[in-house]
Residue, then its C-alpha position, 0 to 999 in steps of 0.5 A: m160735876e155732870l157725869e155722861f155715860r156712853s152706853k148702859e154697859e159702862l153705867y153698869q161698870r160705874i155702879y158694880p161696886a154698889l151692886s156688889a154691896k147690895k148682893s153681898e147684903l142680900e146673901r146675908i139674909g139668905y138670898y144666894y141666887i140673886h146676882e149683880r146683873d139681876i139686881w140691874e136688870f131689875l132696876s133697868t126694866t122696872i124703876f129707871p124707865r119711870t124717872k128722868g134725870l137720875t144722878l149717880a148718886d140716885i142710882v146707887s141710892e135706888i140699888m141700896h134701898i131696893e125692896e127685896i120682895q119686889l126684886v125676888k118676884y121679878i127674879k122669880n117671874k123671869r126665870l119661869 
């Protein structure tokens, strides 16, 4: 079954549980300042544009396997 989303916001709502789980994981290792929207923006601007035909499972996998160092660098640069 192929899922289609009308907007990025609709997709964001669908994958929010994975984003929330990743946020909790990051908090356990000391990254309290990273939020779900930060993770989403990082993936939307750095990872997803380079890949085509992602399934929902692929997106969730990307969320759960983010390299924390890259995410932290992205957030620090964004907030400067």
